[in-house]
C-alpha positions as CSV (number, residue, x, y, z in Angstrom):
1,M,162.8,266.4,145.3
2,T,159.8,264.0,144.8
3,S,156.5,263.6,147.0
4,P,156.8,260.1,149.1
5,L,153.7,257.9,148.4
6,S,154.1,256.5,151.8
7,W,155.8,257.8,154.8
8,L,156.2,257.0,158.1
9,E,156.0,259.3,161.2
10,I,158.5,258.6,164.1
11,D,157.8,260.2,167.5
12,L,161.3,260.5,169.5
13,E,159.2,261.5,172.4
14,A,157.0,258.2,172.4
15,I,160.7,256.8,172.4
16,R,161.9,258.5,175.2
17,S,158.7,257.9,177.5
18,N,159.1,254.4,176.7
19,I,162.7,254.0,177.9
20,R,162.3,256.2,180.9
21,L,159.4,254.2,181.9
22,F,161.8,250.7,181.8
23,R,164.6,252.7,183.7
24,S,162.4,253.3,186.2
25,R,161.6,249.9,186.4
26,I,165.2,248.3,186.9
27,P,167.6,248.9,189.7
28,H,170.2,251.9,189.4
29,E,172.9,249.5,189.2
30,T,171.1,247.5,186.3
31,S,172.3,248.6,183.0
32,L,169.6,249.5,180.3
33,M,170.1,248.5,176.6
34,A,168.2,249.8,174.0
35,V,168.2,247.2,171.2
36,V,168.0,248.9,167.5
37,K,168.5,246.3,165.2
38,G,166.5,245.7,162.4
39,E,166.6,249.4,161.5
40,A,165.3,250.1,165.1
41,Y,162.4,247.4,164.3
42,G,161.4,249.6,161.2
43,H,161.3,252.9,163.1
44,G,165.2,254.4,162.0
45,M,168.3,253.6,163.8
46,E,170.2,256.8,164.4
47,P,167.2,258.9,165.1
48,V,166.0,256.1,168.3
49,A,169.5,255.3,169.4
50,K,170.0,259.0,170.1
51,A,166.4,259.4,171.7
52,A,167.1,256.3,173.7
53,L,170.3,257.1,175.0
54,E,168.9,260.8,176.0
55,A,166.4,259.2,177.9
56,G,168.7,256.9,180.1
57,A,169.8,253.8,177.9
58,D,173.6,253.0,178.5
59,W,174.2,250.2,176.1
60,L,172.8,249.8,172.5
61,G,172.3,246.6,170.7
62,V,172.5,245.8,167.1
63,F,172.7,242.3,165.1
64,S,175.3,243.5,162.3
65,L,178.7,245.2,161.9
66,D,177.2,247.5,159.5
67,E,174.4,248.7,161.9
68,L,177.7,249.3,164.5
69,C,179.6,251.3,161.7
70,R,176.0,253.4,161.1
71,L,176.1,254.3,165.2
72,R,179.7,255.0,164.8
73,E,179.3,257.3,162.1
74,A,176.3,258.9,163.9
75,G,179.1,259.9,166.3
76,L,177.5,257.5,169.4
77,K,180.4,256.4,171.7
78,H,178.1,254.1,174.1
79,P,178.7,250.5,174.3
80,V,177.5,248.8,171.7
81,L,176.8,244.8,171.9
82,L,177.0,242.8,168.5
83,L,173.8,240.2,169.2
84,G,174.1,238.6,165.8
85,Y,177.2,236.9,163.8
86,V,180.2,238.3,162.9
87,P,181.9,237.2,160.0
88,V,185.7,235.6,160.9
89,N,186.8,238.3,158.3
90,D,185.3,241.3,159.9
91,V,186.1,240.8,163.5
92,A,189.2,243.1,163.2
93,E,186.9,245.7,162.0
94,A,184.5,245.3,164.9
95,L,187.2,245.5,167.3
96,R,188.5,249.0,166.1
97,L,185.0,250.3,166.3
98,D,184.9,249.3,169.9
99,A,182.1,246.3,170.0
100,R,181.4,244.1,172.2
101,I,180.9,240.8,170.7
102,T,178.9,238.1,171.1
103,V,180.6,234.6,171.0
104,S,178.6,231.5,170.4
105,S,181.3,229.3,168.9
106,L,185.0,228.4,169.3
107,Q,185.4,229.7,166.1
108,T,184.5,233.2,166.5
109,L,186.5,233.4,169.8
110,E,189.6,232.2,167.7
111,A,188.9,234.6,165.1
112,A,188.5,237.6,168.3
113,S,192.0,236.4,169.6
114,K,193.6,236.6,166.4
115,A,192.1,240.0,165.6
116,A,192.8,241.4,168.9
117,N,196.6,240.2,169.1
118,E,197.2,241.4,165.7
119,C,195.7,245.2,166.2
120,G,197.0,245.2,169.8
121,L,193.4,245.7,171.1
122,E,191.4,243.9,173.7
123,A,188.5,242.2,172.7
124,R,185.3,242.4,175.1
125,L,183.1,239.4,174.7
126,H,180.0,238.0,175.7
127,L,179.4,234.7,175.7
128,K,175.9,233.4,174.3
129,L,175.0,230.4,176.6
130,E,172.5,227.6,175.0
131,T,170.0,227.3,177.5
132,G,167.0,225.9,175.4
133,T,165.9,228.1,172.4
134,H,168.7,226.4,170.3
135,R,169.9,229.1,167.9
136,L,173.2,231.0,168.3
137,G,174.7,229.5,171.7
138,M,177.2,227.6,173.6
139,E,177.2,224.8,176.4
140,G,179.1,221.7,177.1
141,E,182.4,220.7,175.8
142,E,182.6,223.8,173.6
143,L,181.8,226.1,176.2
144,Q,184.6,224.7,178.2
145,K,187.3,224.8,175.4
146,V,186.0,228.4,175.0
147,L,186.7,229.3,178.5
148,V,190.4,228.0,178.7
149,K,190.9,230.2,175.5
150,I,189.9,233.1,177.0
151,Q,192.1,232.4,180.3
152,A,195.3,231.8,178.0
153,D,194.9,234.6,176.1
154,D,195.1,238.4,178.0
155,R,193.4,240.3,175.1
156,L,190.1,238.5,175.6
157,I,187.9,240.1,178.6
158,L,185.1,238.1,179.7
159,E,182.9,241.2,180.2
160,G,179.3,239.6,180.1
161,A,177.1,236.3,179.1
162,H,173.6,235.9,177.6
163,T,170.8,233.7,176.8
164,H,167.6,234.5,174.7
165,F,164.0,232.7,176.4
166,A,162.4,230.4,173.9
167,N,158.7,231.2,174.8
168,I,158.5,234.0,177.4
169,E,156.5,236.1,175.2
170,D,154.1,233.2,174.1
171,T,152.3,231.9,177.0
172,T,150.9,233.1,180.4
173,E,152.5,229.7,181.7
174,H,156.2,230.6,182.3
175,D,157.7,227.0,183.3
176,Y,159.8,226.8,180.2
177,A,161.4,230.3,180.9
178,G,162.3,229.3,184.3
179,G,163.9,226.4,183.1
180,Q,165.8,228.1,181.0
181,L,166.8,231.1,183.6
182,E,167.6,227.9,185.7
183,R,170.1,226.5,183.1
184,F,171.5,230.1,182.7
185,E,172.2,230.5,186.3
186,Q,173.9,227.1,186.5
187,L,176.1,228.0,183.4
188,L,176.9,231.1,185.0
189,S,178.2,229.5,188.3
190,M,180.0,227.4,186.5
191,I,181.6,230.1,184.3
192,R,182.6,231.8,188.1
193,S,184.1,228.7,189.3
194,K,186.8,229.0,186.7
195,G,187.7,232.4,188.5
196,F,185.9,234.8,185.8
197,Q,184.0,237.6,187.3
198,V,181.5,238.3,184.4
199,P,180.6,241.9,184.9
200,K,177.6,242.0,183.0
201,P,175.7,238.7,182.9
202,H,171.5,239.6,181.0
203,T,168.7,237.5,180.3
204,A,166.1,240.1,180.3
205,C,164.2,241.1,176.8
206,T,161.2,243.2,177.1
207,A,158.6,240.5,178.4
208,A,161.2,239.6,180.8
209,A,161.5,243.1,182.0
210,I,158.0,243.8,183.0
211,L,157.4,240.3,184.4
212,F,160.1,239.2,186.3
213,P,162.8,241.3,188.0
214,K,164.6,238.2,189.1
215,T,165.9,238.4,185.2
216,Y,167.7,241.7,185.2
217,F,171.2,240.8,186.6
218,K,173.3,243.4,185.3
219,L,171.7,244.5,182.2
220,V,168.2,244.6,180.5
221,R,168.0,244.2,177.1
222,V,164.5,246.4,176.0
223,G,163.7,245.9,172.3
224,I,159.4,245.9,171.2
225,G,158.9,247.9,174.6
226,Q,160.6,251.0,173.4
227,Y,158.9,251.1,170.7
228,G,155.7,251.3,172.3
229,L,154.4,247.8,171.8
230,W,153.5,245.1,174.2
231,P,155.4,241.8,173.2
232,S,152.1,239.8,172.7
233,K,148.7,239.5,174.3
234,E,149.9,236.8,176.3
235,T,152.5,239.0,178.4
236,Y,150.0,242.0,178.6
237,L,147.7,239.2,180.6
238,S,150.5,238.2,182.3
239,A,151.1,241.8,183.0
240,I,147.8,242.2,184.3
241,K,147.9,239.1,187.2
242,K,151.4,240.7,188.0
243,G,149.7,244.1,188.7
244,S,151.8,245.7,185.9
245,E,149.1,246.8,183.3
246,S,149.8,250.1,184.5
247,M,152.7,250.3,181.9
248,D,151.5,253.0,179.6
249,L,153.4,252.2,176.4
250,K,153.5,254.7,173.7
251,P,153.2,253.3,170.3
252,A,156.2,255.5,168.5
253,L,155.3,254.9,164.8
254,T,152.4,256.0,162.0
255,W,152.2,254.7,158.7
256,K,150.4,256.9,156.0
257,T,150.1,257.0,152.6
258,M,147.7,259.2,150.2
259,V,144.8,258.5,148.0
260,A,145.7,258.0,144.5
261,Q,142.4,257.8,142.8
262,V,138.7,257.9,144.1
263,K,136.1,255.9,141.9
264,D,132.6,254.9,141.6
265,I,131.7,251.2,140.4
266,P,128.3,249.6,140.1
267,K,126.4,246.8,142.1
268,G,128.0,243.8,140.8
269,A,131.3,244.8,140.0
270,Y,134.5,242.9,140.8
271,V,137.6,244.4,142.8
272,G,141.3,243.6,142.1
273,Y,143.2,240.4,140.8
274,G,141.2,237.4,141.2
275,C,137.8,238.7,141.4
276,T,138.1,237.8,145.2
277,Y,135.5,240.5,145.8
278,R,132.2,241.4,144.3
279,T,130.6,244.5,145.6
280,T,126.5,244.3,146.6
281,R,125.7,248.0,146.0
282,P,127.0,250.9,144.2
283,T,130.3,251.5,145.6
284,R,133.4,254.5,146.2
285,L,136.6,253.3,145.9
286,A,139.7,254.9,146.9
287,I,142.8,254.0,145.4
288,L,146.0,253.6,147.4
289,P,149.5,253.8,145.8
290,I,151.0,251.2,148.4
291,G,150.9,247.1,148.2
292,Y,153.1,244.5,149.2
293,Y,156.2,245.7,147.7
294,N,155.6,248.3,150.3
295,G,155.6,245.4,153.0
296,Y,151.7,245.9,153.5
297,D,151.1,242.5,153.5
298,R,149.0,240.4,150.9
299,L,147.0,238.6,153.9
300,L,145.1,241.8,154.8
301,S,143.5,241.6,151.5
302,N,139.7,241.4,151.9
303,T,140.4,241.5,155.8
304,G,141.9,244.6,157.0
305,H,141.3,248.4,157.3
306,V,142.9,252.0,156.9
307,L,141.8,254.9,158.2
308,V,140.4,257.9,155.8
309,H,139.2,261.3,157.5
310,G,139.1,259.7,161.1
311,M,136.9,256.5,159.4
312,R,137.9,253.1,159.0
313,A,137.8,252.0,155.3
314,P,137.5,248.1,154.4
315,I,139.9,247.0,151.9
316,R,138.3,245.4,148.8
317,G,140.1,242.5,146.9
318,R,143.5,241.6,146.7
319,V,146.1,244.1,147.9
320,C,148.5,244.4,145.0
321,M,152.3,244.8,144.6
322,N,152.1,248.8,144.4
323,L,148.2,249.4,144.8
324,T,145.3,248.8,147.5
325,M,141.6,249.4,147.0
326,V,139.5,250.7,150.1
327,D,135.9,251.4,150.3
328,V,134.9,254.5,151.1
329,T,131.4,254.8,150.1
330,D,130.5,255.9,153.9
331,I,132.6,258.3,154.3
332,D,131.9,262.1,153.1
333,G,134.5,264.2,150.9
334,V,137.2,261.6,150.0
335,E,139.3,263.3,147.3
336,L,142.5,262.8,145.9
337,E,145.9,263.0,147.8
338,D,143.8,263.0,151.3
339,E,146.1,261.9,153.8
340,V,145.4,257.7,154.6
341,V,146.3,255.9,157.8
342,L,147.8,252.7,157.3
343,L,149.3,251.9,160.9
344,G,148.1,254.4,163.7
345,T,145.9,257.2,164.9
346,Q,143.2,259.5,162.9
347,G,140.7,260.8,164.7
348,E,139.4,258.8,167.4
349,E,140.2,255.8,165.5
350,T,143.3,253.5,165.9
351,I,144.7,250.9,164.2
352,D,147.7,249.3,166.2
353,A,150.3,246.9,165.4
354,Q,148.7,244.0,167.1
355,Q,145.7,244.2,165.1
356,L,147.7,244.9,161.9
357,A,149.4,241.4,162.9
358,A,146.4,239.7,163.6
359,W,144.5,240.4,160.5
360,A,148.1,239.0,158.4
361,H,148.4,236.0,161.0
362,T,152.1,237.2,162.3
363,I,153.2,239.7,164.9
364,N,153.5,243.3,165.7
365,Y,157.5,243.1,165.0
366,E,157.3,241.8,161.7
367,V,154.5,244.1,161.2
368,V,156.8,247.5,162.2
369,T,160.0,246.2,160.9
370,R,158.6,245.6,157.2
371,A,156.7,249.0,157.4
372,D,158.0,250.2,154.0
373,P,161.7,250.2,154.5
374,R,162.2,252.6,151.9
375,A,159.9,254.9,152.9
376,P,160.9,258.5,154.7
377,R,161.0,258.6,158.3
378,I,159.7,261.8,159.2
379,I,161.1,262.5,162.8
380,I,158.7,264.4,165.3
381,N,159.0,265.8,168.6
382,D,162.9,265.7,168.2
383,E,164.6,267.5,171.2
């Protein structure tokens, strides 16, 4: 067995703690969905899903059929909603695996009807309603046709309806989100006026779950929050205004690598491709065996830091495909294969996903989701 050059440590007790926190905020009769799409935002889908369910989640949310297959193979029998598009040829398999299917077009509904009748199964459907994000979703004439089709087929069960907010995380002014919520309620009222019960309407993501109880309905979808990350600075500021700043979210992911070489270079030496950094003093470099191939963003070049011996070591030169150079001149005793923290805490220093995201001009979602997908996930605090 080879030694990994990069690895991620996933704290399942942090996952459980975050889920329990959200579970405590929502009414008992409202279900809680742990969204584990995208390899559980880079954390490892199966162990995170199990931990979330242990801590009080009722549902799981995935994007694709292959993710659903993995959950079923792991022995998880809880309700799972396919949040993304299901290709027509895969709908029958989704039904056989007891999936809830998001319907965002008439074509998907027709495929569900055909598959349900051919397989002798019920198709439990969640309508994706268009309220202003303009991704997957329906409204108007297409939605009317979908409702007529559901009424005509006993094997089609309308279990839920949902939407997604466009900018609830991006601002401290939530007028647009309020308008989307109003539009959702109008569409939901129209659907019910056609004789449907809609047991599980849902709109709340992490930010909505923190800020707006009126978005809860009968199901709350928690994504980034269960991993211990705030959706944005704006969400945090909005929470402070509303008195929710006491939410003690615990980051679950620590990303590590090791020192592959330590070398001394003179004053005036260039470091890395493009000669973008030149030393101003005799410098000791630590070479790390990680780069943009591993999801360590090239925009961190000459900007980011890593943690070595509990101290910050700045990146020098460009992040390469497989290597990154950091300055350890002021850190005593750095040696070959010393542990290096790229994301997380070492000693009293922390580099969190929000900080990495700011350096790379992106969002913390992308940082954790892209964190070395090929690296092993080492589970800690697994009950």
